[in-house]
mmCIF file of the C-alpha atoms, coordinates in Angstrom:
data_MODEL
# 
_entry.id   MODEL 
# 
loop_
_atom_site.group_PDB 
_atom_site.id 
_atom_site.type_symbol 
_atom_site.label_atom_id 
_atom_site.label_alt_id 
_atom_site.label_comp_id 
_atom_site.label_asym_id 
_atom_site.label_entity_id 
_atom_site.label_seq_id 
_atom_site.pdbx_PDB_ins_code 
_atom_site.Cartn_x 
_atom_site.Cartn_y 
_atom_site.Cartn_z 
_atom_site.occupancy 
_atom_site.B_iso_or_equiv 
_atom_site.pdbx_formal_charge 
_atom_site.auth_seq_id 
_atom_site.auth_comp_id 
_atom_site.auth_asym_id 
_atom_site.auth_atom_id 
_atom_site.pdbx_PDB_model_num 
ATOM 1  C CA . MET A 1 1  ? -3.306  4.835  20.738  1.00 0.00 ? 1  MET A CA 1 
ATOM 2  C CA . TYR A 1 2  ? -5.636  1.934  19.157  1.00 0.00 ? 2  TYR A CA 1 
ATOM 3  C CA . ILE A 1 3  ? -4.829  1.150  15.556  1.00 0.00 ? 3  ILE A CA 1 
ATOM 4  C CA . SER A 1 4  ? -7.656  -0.765 13.863  1.00 0.00 ? 4  SER A CA 1 
ATOM 5  C CA . LEU A 1 5  ? -7.340  -3.129 10.994  1.00 0.00 ? 5  LEU A CA 1 
ATOM 6  C CA . HIS A 1 6  ? -9.080  -0.965 8.748   1.00 0.00 ? 6  HIS A CA 1 
ATOM 7  C CA . MET A 1 7  ? -6.388  1.708  9.134   1.00 0.00 ? 7  MET A CA 1 
ATOM 8  C CA . VAL A 1 8  ? -3.521  -0.814 8.919   1.00 0.00 ? 8  VAL A CA 1 
ATOM 9  C CA . GLN A 1 9  ? -4.585  -2.478 5.680   1.00 0.00 ? 9  GLN A CA 1 
ATOM 10 C CA . PRO A 1 10 ? -4.067  0.623  3.365   1.00 0.00 ? 10 PRO A CA 1 
ATOM 11 C CA . ILE A 1 11 ? -0.754  1.473  5.185   1.00 0.00 ? 11 ILE A CA 1 
ATOM 12 C CA . LEU A 1 12 ? 0.246   -2.269 4.639   1.00 0.00 ? 12 LEU A CA 1 
ATOM 13 C CA . ALA A 1 13 ? -0.718  -2.168 1.057   1.00 0.00 ? 13 ALA A CA 1 
ATOM 14 C CA . ILE A 1 14 ? 1.463   0.723  0.285   1.00 0.00 ? 14 ILE A CA 1 
ATOM 15 C CA . ALA A 1 15 ? 4.445   -0.360 2.096   1.00 0.00 ? 15 ALA A CA 1 
ATOM 16 C CA . ILE A 1 16 ? 3.974   -3.785 0.208   1.00 0.00 ? 16 ILE A CA 1 
ATOM 17 C CA . GLY A 1 17 ? 3.640   -1.779 -3.236  1.00 0.00 ? 17 GLY A CA 1 
ATOM 18 C CA . LEU A 1 18 ? 6.872   0.189  -2.219  1.00 0.00 ? 18 LEU A CA 1 
ATOM 19 C CA . LEU A 1 19 ? 8.783   -3.023 -1.426  1.00 0.00 ? 19 LEU A CA 1 
ATOM 20 C CA . ILE A 1 20 ? 7.772   -4.470 -4.728  1.00 0.00 ? 20 ILE A CA 1 
ATOM 21 C CA . LEU A 1 21 ? 8.705   -1.439 -6.656  1.00 0.00 ? 21 LEU A CA 1 
ATOM 22 C CA . LEU A 1 22 ? 12.113  -1.347 -4.841  1.00 0.00 ? 22 LEU A CA 1 
ATOM 23 C CA . GLN A 1 23 ? 12.776  -5.034 -5.855  1.00 0.00 ? 23 GLN A CA 1 
ATOM 24 C CA . PRO A 1 24 ? 14.223  -4.841 -9.364  1.00 0.00 ? 24 PRO A CA 1 
ATOM 25 C CA . LYS A 1 25 ? 14.115  -8.711 -9.455  1.00 0.00 ? 25 LYS A CA 1 
ATOM 26 C CA . MET A 1 26 ? 10.316  -8.779 -8.751  1.00 0.00 ? 26 MET A CA 1 
ATOM 27 C CA . ALA A 1 27 ? 9.300   -6.351 -11.479 1.00 0.00 ? 27 ALA A CA 1 
ATOM 28 C CA . HIS A 1 28 ? 5.495   -6.716 -11.029 1.00 0.00 ? 28 HIS A CA 1 
ATOM 29 C CA . TYR A 1 29 ? 4.799   -2.891 -11.460 1.00 0.00 ? 29 TYR A CA 1 
ATOM 30 C CA . LEU A 1 30 ? 1.298   -3.180 -12.151 1.00 0.00 ? 30 LEU A CA 1 
ATOM 31 C CA . VAL A 1 31 ? 0.682   -5.052 -8.950  1.00 0.00 ? 31 VAL A CA 1 
ATOM 32 C CA . ALA A 1 32 ? 2.755   -2.344 -7.113  1.00 0.00 ? 32 ALA A CA 1 
ATOM 33 C CA . ILE A 1 33 ? 1.043   0.512  -8.546  1.00 0.00 ? 33 ILE A CA 1 
ATOM 34 C CA . PHE A 1 34 ? -2.407  -0.914 -7.834  1.00 0.00 ? 34 PHE A CA 1 
ATOM 35 C CA . LEU A 1 35 ? -1.459  -1.498 -4.065  1.00 0.00 ? 35 LEU A CA 1 
ATOM 36 C CA . ILE A 1 36 ? -0.113  1.812  -3.713  1.00 0.00 ? 36 ILE A CA 1 
ATOM 37 C CA . VAL A 1 37 ? -3.143  3.565  -5.508  1.00 0.00 ? 37 VAL A CA 1 
ATOM 38 C CA . PHE A 1 38 ? -5.357  1.270  -3.198  1.00 0.00 ? 38 PHE A CA 1 
ATOM 39 C CA . GLY A 1 39 ? -3.658  2.329  -0.046  1.00 0.00 ? 39 GLY A CA 1 
ATOM 40 C CA . ILE A 1 40 ? -3.665  6.030  -0.758  1.00 0.00 ? 40 ILE A CA 1 
ATOM 41 C CA . LEU A 1 41 ? -7.503  5.806  -1.766  1.00 0.00 ? 41 LEU A CA 1 
ATOM 42 C CA . GLU A 1 42 ? -8.215  3.890  1.426   1.00 0.00 ? 42 GLU A CA 1 
ATOM 43 C CA . LEU A 1 43 ? -6.465  6.257  3.470   1.00 0.00 ? 43 LEU A CA 1 
ATOM 44 C CA . ALA A 1 44 ? -7.886  9.635  2.000   1.00 0.00 ? 44 ALA A CA 1 
ATOM 45 C CA . PRO A 1 45 ? -11.148 9.657  3.768   1.00 0.00 ? 45 PRO A CA 1 
ATOM 46 C CA . MET A 1 46 ? -9.193  9.376  7.095   1.00 0.00 ? 46 MET A CA 1 
ATOM 47 C CA . ILE A 1 47 ? -6.722  12.330 6.759   1.00 0.00 ? 47 ILE A CA 1 
# 
């Protein structure tokens, strides 16, 4: 199965956002929420 960069980018954004939320010392919640929302919005047309 071929995975294009266009598909990896939103998944990576969601993963990084979740990692930021899980790290209490890196409390950049706005950045994390933005990345998760961006990833979901980018993935939505593909589903």
